[in-house]
N, C-alpha and C positions, 0 to 999 in steps of 0.2 A: 546526397547520397543513395539515402531512405527510399527516395523515390524515385531514383534511375535501375533502382535493385529492382523495386515490386516492376517496373516497367519489364526486365529482364525476365522475372517470372512470369510474370501475362502471356508474353509475346512468347517464352516456349513452352507454357502449357498446351497456348491457342495453335501453335505449330506442331506439337504430336497430334491434337484432335483433330487436326484439318487431314494430318498424314493419315491417318490412321480413314476417316472417314473418305477420304484419295483411294485407297487402297479395297475400301470394300465397294463391291457392285454396287451400280447406283439406285438400287430400288432396299438394297437391306441399310444401305447408308443414310437415307432418306426416314427408314422407318425407325432407327435407331437413332437418329437423333431427331425425331419427333417423340420418341420414349422417354428421352434424358430429358429435353426439357418439360413435360409433363410433368416429370417427377420431381426434379429441383425448382419449377419457377414458383408454385402456390408454397414457396417458401420465401422467396425473395417480394421485398417491399413494392416490385413493380404489381403484383400481383394485385394490391391494394388498390396501386394506381388507375390498374384494369378495370377494378368494379365499381370504384367510382366514377371512373370515364364512361360506364356502358350504362351505369344505374341513370347519371344524369341525361345523356339521348333516349333514354329507354325506359324513365322512371316506370310503365309501367309491364314492366317485364317478371314475371313471376322469380325467386328466388332460385331454383333450379335451373330455370333457361339461365340464369346470368349466368350462371356454375358449368354451363354447359359450353357457351359460348365461349367464357374465357379457360380452358379445356380445351377446346380443337385450337383454341387463342394461340396455344403455348404448343402445341402437336407444330403446326405451323410453322408458328418462329423457329425449329425446333428444325425442323424441316432443311426450312430456306440455311437452317446458318450448315448443316450438311452438305447440303445440294448447292454451296457455292464453291465445295471444294471439288466440283466435278465440273464448273461454267465451262472449260476451256474442253472439256469433252464433248464431239460430235452429239453422244448418244442423246445429251439431255438439250440437244435440241432439237433430233428428230420427237419427240416426248412434245411439241408443241402445237396445237394444230392452232394454226393462225386463219383469222377474218378480218376481213377490212384493210388486204395492204394497197390497194390501188388508193386508199385514202395517204400514203404517206406522200411527200413533196417527190417531184418529177424528180429527176434524174439529175444533179448538180445544182439543186435548186435549196435554199436553207431553210430551215424548220426548225419552229421546236415540239417536241414530243413531254409531255407530261404523265406523270402517274403518284400514284403515292404507295403506301406503307399495304399495298395490301397484294394475295397470293402469294407468288413469286417475285418480288419489284428485282431484283438481279437479272431476270431475266430480258430486262428489258432490251438489253444491247444485243440479243441474242435474236429476239424477237428482228430485230433492226436488221442485223444481216443477213436473215431469213429471209428478207423481204428485197435485199439489191440492194439497202443502206446502212454501210458504216455511220456508226455514232459518238459523238463526244459525248462522254458522260459528266455535269457535274456533279460534284459530290462534296459531305460532311465531314472533312477528315475526323479518324480516330481521334480519342484525348491519349493515348501513347501513343509517340510517335512511331516506334519499333512496329507496333501492330498495325498501326496508318500504312506503313510503306510497304509488309507482309500481305494486307488484302489487295491493294493497292498493287502490285506483281500479279494472282488472283486473278482479276476483273481484268487486265491489262491487255490481254490477248483478245481479248471479246469487245474494245473500242478503239476505233481511229486516237484517241486522248482520253485525256483525263483530268480533271481540272477541280481545282477545290473552289471552295465559296468563299465569299469574301472579298475583299479587295483585290488580295493577290492574284486572283483568279479575272478580275476584272480585264486587263489587258487580253489575256490568253482567250476568255471567249468571245472578247471582238475583234481578236485572231480569225476564230473558229468559222465565223458569219462571214467574216470578207472571204477565208474559205468554202462557200456555200452547205459546208457543215450540219448536216441534222444531230440538235443537242440535247440529250434527255435530261430534265430534273422530274426529282420527286418534290412536291411542294405539297406536303402536308405537315409538315413538322412548323411549332414554336419558334419567330423569330421574334424575339425582343423588341428588337426597333426593328419591325416591317409594320403593315398597319393593320387594326381592326378591319374586319372581315367576320359578316355572320357563318358560323359553322354550326351544324345542328339547332338554329336560334341562339344561340350565344355568342357573342364577341372572342373573334377568337385573335390574338395577335398573328397576321399570314408575311411571307417574302413574298414583294410587289416584284421580283426582279421580272419574270417571266413575263408579265405586261406589259411593264420600261420598255421591255427590250424586243419587245415582239410592237408596241407601237411606235421604235423609233427607231428598226430598222423594215418594215413595214410585214412582220414575218407571220406567218401561219402557225396556229398553237393546236397542234397532235394529240387529243385522248388518247392513252395505250393501257391495256394491262392484259396482268398473267396472272390470270384463276385457277386455285387448281384444282383438279377435273376428282381426281382419283389419286391416292398417293404421291409417285414421281411424273404425273400427267397436265399437262396442263391446256387450257383452252385459250387465246390470246386474241383479241377485240379489239384495233387499231381506227378507232372512229371518226369521221369525216373532220375535218377541223370545225375549230369554234369559232362563230359567226361574232365579229366586234367588230365597230366603227370609231375612226377617230370626229370628234366634237372639237378637238382645237382645246378642248376644256381634256388639258394631263391626266391631272389627281383623281376627278371625278374618270375617262377614259378607265384608266388603272384599275380606280373601285367595282366599275363592272365588270369588267373582264373577271378579277377576282373574283367578282362575289358567284360568275358562271361556272368558274374553274372549282370554285369548294362548295358547287351545288352539284354540280357531278358528282365529284368524290362522294357525298353526300347521300346517291342515289344508287356507285358502288357499294359501298357500306352498307346499307340499308338489305341490301340484293347478298351478300356477303359478310354475314359480320364477324362470323368466326375466320376471316382471313385479314383482319385489318391489327394494326399497331396499336392497340389500346393501351400499351402500356406506357406512350408517354404521354407526358406533360403538357397538355393540348390547350386547355382554359385553366383562366385562374382559380385559387378555388373559392367553392362559397362563401 
């Protein structure tokens, strides 16, 4: 009963916040979200996690540079949350400068599009739609089922379908592939029962599903991101499909694909460290 009450309180607070953001002009809502996150973030336990992760990856950074990156990270996270309230508006789609749309799979042909929690990852669906390809999204559900339902409804108009991660979504993913959908996945979070793949030189438990499915169905894997340029304006790059081969050794092939994916994520993060999700516990403690 107590847990259920907590769910309703959290969902009610989030509903009010999203409603407020939606009523504000996009630029003002984005700036307000950034300000709120910068004000609250440093007092959360995740702030310490972000510092530890950043210093692990970039041990030579000076303290003031670490603080600057994390300060901007909180700003970006707050803006992403506020901009989610506007995800159904055409206004935010107009703010995306897309490069590489020709790298999308041909109309009617299936493919995987992957990114990480960098820039505004919520815009992946908008990128696909603007490039002429409706997309099916694979997502990790929120722990609070009421919040999860709320966020799914906000995202839904931008997706052909939404599929939760895990066994319950496996059948739906197979059906989406048979329907020749483009399937979007974020692949930079820890998965305890995944495989160990180097990430910034450290072993990191990584979800191998995108590699396993691409090999099984012979599908292209297309990298993409939406980086924040200034305020609520973005540049998206859709990269050429990753090159991979099927040697017949499934375990080795999956490992090689995930190494290539993690390497590409590393390159993005090195270029835009202030826009990545450093608060996630990506590696085991030292």
